[in-house]
C-alpha positions as YAML, in Angstrom:
chain: A
units: angstrom
residues:
- id: 1
  name: MET
  ca: [-93.59, -25.39, -53.17]
- id: 2
  name: THR
  ca: [-90.29, -24.32, -53.16]
- id: 3
  name: LEU
  ca: [-86.82, -26.19, -53.77]
- id: 4
  name: PHE
  ca: [-85.63, -25.05, -50.58]
- id: 5
  name: SER
  ca: [-88.80, -26.52, -49.10]
- id: 6
  name: ASN
  ca: [-88.41, -29.86, -50.96]
- id: 7
  name: LEU
  ca: [-84.69, -30.40, -49.62]
- id: 8
  name: VAL
  ca: [-85.71, -29.10, -46.00]
- id: 9
  name: ASN
  ca: [-88.29, -31.73, -45.76]
- id: 10
  name: ALA
  ca: [-86.30, -34.48, -47.47]
- id: 11
  name: LEU
  ca: [-83.96, -34.04, -45.00]
- id: 12
  name: ASN
  ca: [-85.75, -33.91, -42.09]
- id: 13
  name: ASN
  ca: [-87.19, -37.17, -43.25]
- id: 14
  name: LEU
  ca: [-83.37, -38.62, -43.41]
- id: 15
  name: PRO
  ca: [-82.07, -40.58, -40.84]
- id: 16
  name: ILE
  ca: [-78.98, -38.55, -40.58]
- id: 17
  name: SER
  ca: [-75.52, -39.21, -38.07]
- id: 18
  name: ALA
  ca: [-73.38, -36.62, -36.32]
- id: 19
  name: LYS
  ca: [-70.58, -38.37, -38.56]
- id: 20
  name: VAL
  ca: [-72.42, -37.66, -41.63]
- id: 21
  name: LEU
  ca: [-72.96, -33.63, -40.59]
- id: 22
  name: THR
  ca: [-69.51, -33.18, -39.97]
- id: 23
  name: GLU
  ca: [-68.15, -34.77, -43.11]
- id: 24
  name: THR
  ca: [-70.99, -32.99, -45.48]
- id: 25
  name: ARG
  ca: [-71.09, -29.39, -43.56]
- id: 26
  name: ILE
  ca: [-75.34, -29.80, -44.90]
- id: 27
  name: GLY
  ca: [-75.92, -27.85, -41.84]
- id: 28
  name: ARG
  ca: [-73.89, -24.79, -42.63]
- id: 29
  name: GLY
  ca: [-75.61, -24.67, -45.58]
- id: 30
  name: VAL
  ca: [-79.07, -24.65, -44.50]
- id: 31
  name: ASN
  ca: [-78.33, -22.67, -41.52]
- id: 32
  name: SER
  ca: [-76.85, -20.23, -44.03]
- id: 33
  name: ILE
  ca: [-80.21, -20.05, -46.02]
- id: 34
  name: VAL
  ca: [-81.90, -19.18, -42.85]
- id: 35
  name: LYS
  ca: [-79.98, -16.53, -41.78]
- id: 36
  name: ASP
  ca: [-79.82, -14.93, -45.16]
- id: 37
  name: GLY
  ca: [-83.77, -14.23, -44.57]
- id: 38
  name: ILE
  ca: [-85.18, -15.36, -48.20]
- id: 39
  name: PHE
  ca: [-87.45, -17.43, -46.86]
- id: 40
  name: LYS
  ca: [-88.11, -15.44, -43.23]
- id: 41
  name: ASP
  ca: [-91.70, -15.03, -43.44]
- id: 42
  name: GLU
  ca: [-92.72, -18.70, -44.84]
- id: 43
  name: PRO
  ca: [-93.39, -21.64, -42.57]
- id: 44
  name: ILE
  ca: [-90.30, -23.67, -44.08]
- id: 45
  name: ASN
  ca: [-87.72, -21.17, -42.59]
- id: 46
  name: LYS
  ca: [-88.95, -22.28, -39.00]
- id: 47
  name: VAL
  ca: [-88.67, -26.17, -40.02]
- id: 48
  name: ALA
  ca: [-85.57, -25.62, -41.52]
- id: 49
  name: LEU
  ca: [-84.01, -23.72, -38.44]
- id: 50
  name: ASP
  ca: [-85.70, -26.26, -36.14]
- id: 51
  name: LEU
  ca: [-83.75, -28.94, -38.39]
- id: 52
  name: VAL
  ca: [-80.51, -26.98, -37.79]
- id: 53
  name: ASN
  ca: [-80.99, -27.18, -33.74]
- id: 54
  name: GLN
  ca: [-81.61, -30.42, -34.10]
- id: 55
  name: TRP
  ca: [-78.56, -31.18, -36.09]
- id: 56
  name: LYS
  ca: [-76.30, -28.89, -33.71]
- id: 57
  name: ALA
  ca: [-77.70, -30.60, -30.85]
- id: 58
  name: LEU
  ca: [-77.03, -34.11, -32.20]
- id: 59
  name: VAL
  ca: [-73.23, -33.40, -33.23]
- id: 60
  name: GLN
  ca: [-72.61, -31.87, -29.78]
- id: 61
  name: ASN
  ca: [-74.02, -34.45, -27.77]
- id: 62
  name: GLN
  ca: [-71.89, -36.82, -29.88]
- id: 63
  name: LYS
  ca: [-68.64, -34.84, -29.03]
- id: 64
  name: ASN
  ca: [-69.65, -35.22, -25.60]
- id: 65
  name: LYS
  ca: [-69.50, -38.58, -25.49]
- id: 66
  name: LYS
  ca: [-66.07, -38.47, -27.17]
- id: 67
  name: ASN
  ca: [-64.91, -36.43, -24.46]
- id: 68
  name: ASP
  ca: [-66.44, -38.53, -21.34]
- id: 69
  name: SER
  ca: [-64.78, -41.23, -23.25]
...
């Protein structure tokens, strides 16, 4: 298993908030690796992409809640 696989799996198991995602910008780093295609033929690429999409939705939902207030 690669370091990237280990990191993605660990991140996938962490409870994470929109605030943490915004402050750390970890999603940008993971997404950058996914887009580079380094692991495009490995299953971890889909896991990472799904994780980034979940995080995007989480941040967007938080923004929508703030706008509705």
